[in-house]
C-alpha positions in Angstrom: 0.0 0.0 0.0 3.0 2.3 0.6 3.6 2.5 -3.1 0.0 3.4 -4.0 -0.4 7.0 -4.9 -3.5 9.1 -4.4 -4.6 8.8 -8.1 -4.4 5.0 -8.0 -6.3 5.0 -4.6 -9.1 7.2 -6.1 -9.2 4.9 -9.2 -9.5 1.8 -7.0 -12.2 3.4 -4.8 -14.2 4.4 -7.9 -13.8 0.9 -9.3 -15.4 -0.4 -6.2 -18.1 2.2 -6.4 -18.8 1.1 -9.9 -19.2 -2.5 -8.8 -21.6 -1.5 -6.0 -23.6 0.8 -8.2 -23.8 -1.8 -11.0 -25.1 -4.4 -8.6 -27.8 -2.0 -7.5 -28.5 -1.2 -11.2 -27.8 2.5 -10.7 -26.9 4.4 -13.9 -24.2 6.4 -12.0 -22.1 3.2 -12.2 -21.0 4.3 -15.7 -19.7 7.6 -14.4 -17.6 5.8 -11.7 -16.4 3.4 -14.4 -15.4 6.2 -16.7 -13.4 8.2 -14.2 -11.9 5.1 -12.6 -10.6 3.7 -15.9 -9.4 7.1 -17.1 -7.3 7.4 -13.9 -6.0 3.9 -14.3 -5.0 4.6 -17.9 -2.9 7.5 -16.5 -1.4 5.3 -13.8 -0.5 2.4 -16.1 1.0 4.8 -18.7 3.2 6.3 -16.1 4.3 2.8 -14.9 5.3 1.9 -18.5 2.5 -0.7 -18.9 1.4 0.4 -22.3 -0.9 -2.5 -23.1 -2.7 -2.1 -19.8 -3.1 1.7 -20.5 -4.5 0.9 -23.9 -6.9 -1.5 -22.3 -8.1 1.2 -19.9 -8.7 3.5 -22.9 -11.0 0.8 -24.3 -12.8 0.5 -21.0 -13.3 4.3 -21.0 -15.1 3.9 -24.3 -17.1 1.0 -23.0 -18.2 3.2 -20.0 -19.5 5.8 -22.5 -21.2 3.1 -24.5 -22.7 1.6 -21.3 -24.1 5.0 -20.2 -25.9 5.5 -23.5 -27.0 1.9 -23.8 -28.4 1.9 -20.3 -30.2 5.2 -20.8 -31.8 4.0 -24.0 -32.0 0.2 -23.3 -34.5 -2.1 -21.8 -33.5 -2.0 -18.1 -36.3 -4.2 -17.0 -35.3 -7.2 -19.1 -33.6 -10.0 -17.4 -30.3 -11.3 -18.9 -29.6 -15.0 -19.3 -26.4 -16.3 -17.7 -24.6 -19.1 -19.4 -21.3 -21.0 -19.0 -18.8 -21.8 -21.7 -17.6 -25.3 -22.4 -14.0 -26.4 -21.5 -13.2 -26.4 -25.2 -14.3 -22.8 -25.5 -12.0 -21.9 -22.6 -9.1 -23.9 -24.1 -9.6 -22.0 -27.4 -9.6 -18.7 -25.5 -6.3 -19.6 -23.7 -4.7 -20.5 -27.0 -5.9 -17.2 -28.5 -4.5 -15.2 -25.6 -1.1 -17.0 -25.8 -1.0 -16.4 -29.6 -2.0 -12.7 -29.3 0.6 -12.2 -26.5 3.3 -13.7 -28.8 2.3 -11.6 -31.8 2.2 -8.5 -29.6 5.6 -9.1 -28.2 7.1 -9.9 -31.6 5.5 -6.8 -33.1 6.8 -4.6 -30.2 10.1 -6.3 -30.2 10.1 -6.5 -26.4 11.4 -9.4 -24.4 11.3 -8.2 -20.8 9.3 -10.0 -18.1 7.2 -6.8 -17.5 6.3 -6.6 -21.2 5.4 -10.3 -21.3 3.1 -10.1 -18.3 1.6 -6.8 -19.5 0.7 -8.2 -22.9 -0.5 -11.5 -21.4 -2.8 -9.9 -18.8 -4.1 -7.4 -21.3 -5.1 -10.1 -23.8 -6.4 -12.3 -21.1 
């Protein structure tokens, strides 16, 4: 915790707020998601985790999309929850490993930090 700066702490708190608000189906969850992920993009960029920063930019866009979809969507409709087969999960793992390899080859990076950054981002 000693290495956590105030921006990262605020981002984490807003991430938790997003979760609570989404569970309660409150539309303000999207505002918390937007600010949290924007702050995390800043934190990850500063830490040299470019893939994680890019992923956060994607999440910022998804927060904007979520806000508009929620406002114009059918909030009363129940969503079906389903599970994927083990084959689907195995295919997903192979895809993550392949995308990680392609990313590292394209960036020309071989450091452990870059490998973990790419792997967790694609995962």
